[in-house]
C-alpha positions, 0 to 999 in steps of 0.5 A: 541519492537514495531513500533515507530515514532518520539516521539517529534511530538504531532500529531503522527498517526499510518499511514501516506500515501502520494500520488496523489488522483483523482476524479473518474468517474464510468460509470452507465452501462457497455460499451465503454467510447464512449457509456456510457452516464453518470457517478457516481463520486467517489474517487481513489488513491492508497495511500489514499485508504490505509489511508481510509481503515485503518481509517475505521478499527480503526487506525489513518491515515493521507493523505498528498498530493496536490490538486487544489483550484477547486471543485474536490479538495474540494470533494477529501479532504471532501470525504477522510476526511469523512472516518476519515482520517486526511487531515490537511496536504493537500495543495491547489495549485491555479495554477494547477488542481486536477486530474480526471479519467474515467474508464469503468465498467469492470475488469482492467484485460480484454482487453475491459477495458478502463481508461482515465486519466487527471492528467498531470500537476496536483497539486499532480504532483508538490509535492516536498520537498519544498512544502510538510509538511515534519513534518506531513509526518514523524509524523507516526509510518508507512509511506506508499508510492507507485511507482505511485508517483515516476512516476508523476514527477522528483520532486515527485521522489526526494520527495520519495528519500528524505523520504526513506533516512536513518535518526534517526527519519524515520518512518517504510517505507511501499512501494507498487511497483504499477508499471504502465507502462503507467505513465513512459515516459522512460525506467528508471521506473523499475530501479527507483522502484527497488531502492526505494523498496530496501530502504523500510522496508515493500514492496508489489509487485505482480508477474505480476508487477515483470514479466513486470518490472523486467522480473521475471517469476519464482515466489516469491523466485526469487523476494526475491533474487532480493529484499533481503534488505526489512525486509518484502517482500510481494509477491502477486500472485492474486487469488492464494494467497500471500507470506511474506518473513520476516527476523528474527525469534527467534530460536525455536519460533513458530511465526516469530518476529514482523516486527517492532522488526525484522526491527529495529534489522536488520536496526537500525534507522539512519543506512545508507545503503551503496553501494559497494563503501562504500558511501550512495546509490543513484539511480541506485547504487549497492545492499544495503547490510544488516548486517547479523543476529547473528548466532543461534538467527535469521533466515528468514521465508517464510509464504504463505496464500492462497487467499479467494474464492470470487465472485468479482465485480471489482478488482480496489483497491483490492491491496490497501486494501490488503496492508492496512490489512497487515499494520493493522496486523503489527501495532497490532503486529499479527503473519505474517500469520494473517497479510496476512489473514487480507490483504486477508479479506480487499481485499475481501471486495473491490473485492466484491464492485464496487468502489475503496473503500468498508466498511471493515469487523468489527475488531471482524469479521476480527479477528474471520475469520483470526483465522480459521483453514486452512481447514475452511479458504480454504472453506470460500466463500464471496460474494457482501455485505458480510461485511454488512451482517455479521455485521447485523447478528452479531448485531442480535446475543444475 
């Protein structure tokens, strides 16, 4: 069984990504925002980053959002469309502006790093079921969402809650927790994100996020205990690596079943997840139980893949690139180990570039590196420009 989407839609794409994107201003030199005299313009947005990386890697992708009728809105749609992403479902709002933000040149993990957001009241924060093209959103084999959108407004949260609700034509839901404490104005953020993650099919979360949001300090296994519902849970541990918990594996099989097959088998399309009271779950409800697999035919699997050794330039966008690589492997029905490796390779491309987006490795190159044995994978070293250099070297190879 493969990943499927609504078959009656003429414009089905591999991945639809919904969320806010902003024009990003990157400093032309290191220093405090107060001291930097000029900035270069770029684009940034967790969901559109995923769409751009997937499109650059050869998949069909659509970005759905709202932008203002200003020049920044023009720039966003043109720049994202330039990656090959379908932007036809992006709506323009004549009354609200496009969001922008400024950041310093340093790594976000350092105390000296500064980010200044100007997104309050943005066009994207007004996204709601009533003003988004829901048919275009659902016309994907995978729908990628993130917790950032849920934090923008009550309307945005309502949109995500509607999109993650069980229904017969629901695409595979990919959800990146993306906990940003500064975006949440009350204490409900961690609970809201947990509820949304429990409704998704594939979930991405970092151990650092889980520690801040949910107080989990004991590693990936404890996060899986908190989130047993998703068919695939990917826990990222920064420079250490990432672990994928997947639900089903045929007895005696050398590789875990493809996520599409295991998810459709475990949570059939349209099957309502229910709370302890037997009613459809709602925000803040009890854990959503999943039917147990048939004894002797399926068993949960845990796959860990260490991160690559890279010479980083900036960490911004690496998590989005990782998600794109993993989803690319999922769409291609690769073994779970290779999905994780493609995630690391896409992340390495972004880590070794200054902006939120970077040219991904060519598919042939990524496949070759993902197929390395464990020893060769562990000794691989990647530096700035490695995707371009490898492409040039392979082009010169007779």
